C-alpha positions in Angstrom: 78.3 144.5 166.2 75.6 145.0 169.4 74.0 142.1 170.2 70.5 143.8 169.3 71.3 145.0 165.9 72.6 141.5 165.3 69.4 139.6 166.4 67.5 142.0 163.9 69.8 140.9 161.2 69.8 137.6 161.9 65.8 137.9 161.6 65.7 139.5 158.5 68.4 137.1 157.1 66.5 134.5 158.0 63.1 135.8 156.6 65.0 136.7 153.2 66.3 133.0 152.9 63.0 131.7 153.4 61.0 133.7 151.1 63.9 133.0 148.7 62.6 128.9 148.9 58.6 129.9 149.2 58.5 129.6 145.3 55.9 127.0 143.6 55.7 123.6 143.8 56.5 122.0 140.2 58.5 119.1 141.0 56.5 115.4 139.7 58.4 113.6 141.7 57.1 114.8 145.0 54.1 112.4 144.3 56.5 109.4 143.9 57.9 110.6 147.1 55.1 110.5 149.0 53.5 107.3 147.9 56.4 105.2 148.2 56.7 107.4 152.5 53.0 106.4 152.6 53.3 102.8 151.8 56.5 102.4 153.8 54.4 103.7 156.6 51.1 101.5 156.1 53.0 98.3 155.7 56.5 99.2 158.4 58.5 97.5 155.4 60.7 98.9 152.3 59.8 97.3 149.4 61.9 95.6 147.3 60.5 95.3 144.0 59.3 97.8 142.0 55.3 98.5 142.8 55.3 101.4 141.6 55.1 101.2 137.3 53.4 98.6 135.0 56.1 97.8 132.9 58.6 96.2 135.3 56.2 95.6 138.2 57.6 93.1 140.6 60.9 93.8 139.4 63.9 94.2 142.1 64.2 98.0 143.2 66.7 100.0 145.0 65.4 102.8 147.1 68.2 104.7 148.1 65.8 107.8 149.5 63.9 105.7 151.8 64.5 107.5 154.6 63.5 110.8 153.4 60.2 110.0 152.0 59.4 107.9 155.4 60.5 111.8 156.9 58.5 113.7 154.5 55.2 111.7 154.7 54.1 112.9 157.9 54.5 116.6 156.6 51.7 116.0 154.1 49.4 113.9 155.8 49.0 116.3 158.7 49.1 119.7 156.9 48.9 119.0 153.0 50.3 121.6 151.2 51.3 123.9 153.9 53.0 121.0 155.5 54.9 120.4 152.5 56.2 124.4 152.6 56.9 123.6 156.3 59.6 120.5 155.1 60.6 123.4 152.8 60.8 126.0 155.3 62.5 123.7 158.2 65.0 122.2 155.9 66.3 125.4 154.7 66.3 127.0 157.8 68.4 124.0 159.7 71.0 123.8 156.5 72.1 127.6 156.5 71.7 127.9 160.4 74.3 125.1 160.3 76.5 127.2 157.7 75.7 130.6 160.1 77.2 128.4 163.0 80.2 127.4 160.9 80.8 130.5 160.1 80.6 132.1 163.4 83.2 129.2 164.3 85.1 130.5 161.6 85.1 133.6 163.2 82.9 135.2 160.9 81.3 138.7 162.1 79.2 141.4 161.1 76.5 141.7 158.6 78.9 140.7 155.6 78.6 136.9 156.6 74.6 137.1 156.2 74.8 138.4 152.8 76.8 135.6 151.2 74.2 133.3 153.4 71.2 134.6 152.1 73.2 134.8 148.6 73.7 131.2 149.2 69.9 130.3 150.1 68.6 132.1 146.9 70.8 129.8 144.6 69.8 126.7 146.6 66.5 127.2 146.4 66.3 125.1 142.8 67.1 122.2 145.2 64.7 123.1 147.7 61.7 121.7 146.4 60.7 118.2 148.6 63.3 116.1 147.3 65.9 114.2 149.2 68.5 116.6 149.0 66.6 119.1 151.1 67.4 116.4 153.7 71.0 115.7 152.4 71.8 119.0 152.6 71.0 119.4 156.8 74.0 116.3 156.6 76.3 118.2 154.7 75.9 121.4 156.7 76.4 119.2 160.5 79.5 117.7 158.9 81.4 120.6 157.8 80.6 121.8 161.3 81.8 119.2 163.1 84.9 118.8 161.0 85.5 122.6 161.3 84.8 122.4 165.0 87.4 119.6 165.2 89.7 122.3 162.9 89.5 125.2 165.4 90.4 123.0 168.6 93.8 122.3 167.0 94.6 119.8 170.1 95.2 115.8 169.9 92.6 114.1 171.9 92.3 110.3 172.6 91.1 108.5 169.8 87.9 107.3 171.5 87.2 111.0 172.3 88.0 112.5 168.8 85.2 114.7 167.1 85.8 112.5 163.7 83.8 109.7 165.1 80.8 112.3 164.4 81.0 111.6 160.6 79.9 108.1 161.1 76.4 108.5 162.4 76.3 110.9 159.1 77.3 108.7 157.1 74.8 106.3 158.0 71.7 108.2 157.7 73.7 110.0 154.7 73.2 106.3 152.8 69.6 105.6 153.6 68.8 109.4 152.9 70.2 109.8 149.4 72.6 109.1 146.6 74.3 111.9 147.3 76.4 110.4 150.4 79.6 110.2 148.6 79.7 114.4 149.2 80.1 113.5 152.7 83.4 111.4 152.2 84.5 114.3 150.0 84.0 116.7 153.1 86.2 114.3 155.2 88.8 114.1 152.4 88.8 117.7 152.4 89.8 118.2 156.1 91.8 114.9 156.2 94.5 116.7 153.7 94.2 120.0 155.8 95.4 117.4 159.0 97.9 116.2 157.1 99.5 118.8 155.0 98.9 121.7 157.9 98.9 119.9 161.1 97.3 122.0 162.9 97.0 119.8 166.0 94.4 117.1 164.9 95.0 113.6 164.2 95.0 112.7 160.5 95.0 108.9 161.5 91.6 109.5 163.6 89.8 111.1 160.8 91.3 108.5 158.3 89.9 105.8 160.6 86.6 107.2 161.3 86.1 107.9 157.4 86.9 103.8 156.8 84.3 102.8 159.5 81.4 105.6 158.1 82.4 103.9 154.6 81.3 100.3 156.6 78.5 102.3 158.2 76.6 103.2 155.1 76.6 99.6 154.0 74.1 99.5 156.6 70.9 100.0 154.7 68.2 98.0 153.2 70.1 97.4 149.7 73.4 97.3 150.5 76.1 98.4 148.0 73.5 98.4 145.3 72.8 101.4 147.1 76.2 102.9 147.3 77.5 102.0 143.7 74.7 104.1 142.3 76.5 107.5 141.8 79.5 105.6 140.3 76.6 104.0 137.7 75.3 107.4 136.9 78.9 109.0 136.1 79.9 105.9 134.6 76.6 104.9 132.7 73.5 106.4 133.1 74.3 110.3 132.6 75.1 109.5 128.9 71.7 107.6 128.4 68.8 109.5 126.1 66.3 109.7 129.4 69.3 111.4 131.6 70.6 113.3 128.5 67.1 115.1 128.2 67.0 116.0 131.8 67.7 120.1 131.8 69.2 120.4 135.0 72.1 117.2 134.2 73.2 119.8 131.6 75.7 122.6 132.0 74.8 126.0 133.6 72.2 128.2 132.0 73.8 131.2 132.5 70.9 133.0 130.8 68.7 131.2 133.6 71.1 133.1 136.4 71.2 136.7 135.7 68.6 137.2 138.5 70.5 135.3 141.3 73.6 137.1 139.8 75.4 133.4 139.7 79.2 134.6 137.5 79.3 137.3 140.8 79.0 135.1 143.4 81.3 132.9 141.8 83.9 135.6 141.2 83.2 136.6 144.8 83.9 133.4 146.3 86.9 132.5 144.4 88.3 136.2 145.0 87.5 136.3 148.9 89.2 132.8 149.2 92.3 134.2 147.6 92.3 137.7 149.6 92.0 135.5 153.0 94.6 133.0 151.7 97.3 135.6 151.1 96.5 137.3 154.3 95.8 134.2 156.9 97.4 131.3 155.1 96.1 128.6 152.4 93.2 126.8 153.5 93.8 123.3 152.0 90.1 122.1 153.4 88.3 125.1 151.5 90.7 124.6 148.3 89.6 120.9 147.6 85.5 121.7 148.7 86.0 124.7 146.4 87.8 123.2 143.3 85.1 119.9 143.7 81.8 122.1 144.3 82.8 125.0 141.7 83.9 122.3 138.8 80.2 120.1 139.2 78.3 123.3 139.8 79.8 124.9 136.0 79.4 121.2 134.3 76.0 120.1 135.9 72.6 122.2 136.9 71.7 120.4 139.5 75.2 121.0 141.7 74.6 124.8 142.1 72.5 124.4 145.0 75.1 122.0 146.5 78.1 124.4 145.9 76.5 127.6 147.0 75.6 125.3 150.3 79.0 123.7 150.9 80.7 126.5 150.3 78.5 129.3 152.0 79.9 128.9 155.5 83.7 129.5 154.0 82.1 132.4 151.7 80.8 134.1 154.8 84.1 133.9 156.6 86.0 135.1 153.3 83.5 138.3 153.3 83.7 139.2 156.7 87.5 139.3 156.7 87.6 141.2 153.6 85.4 143.8 155.3 87.9 143.9 158.3 90.8 144.1 156.4 88.8 146.8 154.2 87.9 149.0 157.5 91.8 148.3 158.9 92.9 149.8 155.5 90.8 152.4 155.8 91.5 153.3 159.7 95.1 153.1 158.5 94.8 155.8 155.8 92.5 158.2 158.3 95.2 157.8 160.8 97.7 158.8 158.4 95.7 162.0 157.3 95.3 163.1 160.3 99.3 162.2 161.3 99.9 164.4 158.2 98.1 167.1 158.5 98.9 167.4 162.2 102.9 167.6 161.1 102.0 170.2 158.5 99.4 172.4 161.1 102.5 172.5 163.6 105.4 173.1 160.8 103.1 176.1 159.7 104.6 179.6 160.8 
């Protein structure tokens, strides 16, 4: 596609993605996020005790998303409601903009990839409320782009110059922004397995060492290991408690809610696109691992649908571009063959 039409398509896709997340603000947790951010800005300190509810007032408290709240408060303080929408628009644009850059790094071209990215943004809109996931989503895509760039380079470099070290600052930020920090290690693990099984040139040892350093760096948060253990506490204990069982988004997917965004069709296309690419170009270990983890989470817990859509967006975009290219090539081959047969028949005619 020429540059001019591509720019127009990009602008249209960006506007569609932003429109998808321009929905009413309904998340009641927003006010607690803003209050915590305000207190941190005013006191220049991160509270370690419960200051927000009276039954446990003064008890030790862990704030795993304190960095997100610090970043969100100025948007509200300066812009009010418009500031909050600006946060939604900017974080959505950043996350899916990085996803598009990743898809381009993978070789995706044309309009087809933009369709899959906009579709992903529609599925992400449930997570686009002013929640810590909005910032975590940017970190998630930054890590995928980093490791995909490393994989595309397919060459060994000195240990100190390996791009794998980029996962360390991402892990540091993520551990201070949201308890979904563990997803960064899942992404790194997927690419580590790709290094081990495919051996494109990247050094598995460098990525493994960077992951270990990232784990240590994650401890550099105001609450130490108590922050890092929260995902494990949720999966083993908290999710079985009545208060969590009553939260709708922690239940399995509500298919009757997703008939408008065509979630079932998206799932089918993502899986089919991956299989077609694997048959044509070889098995993608990193994509397979991320699909297995993300789709399992999404089908078992409504909250993870958005995460799956975002994580798999660049892969789905690439696979869509490949499928369209293969179809165009097949159609071109058929037309060329038809012309040959027609010419042969014409030449043989008396």
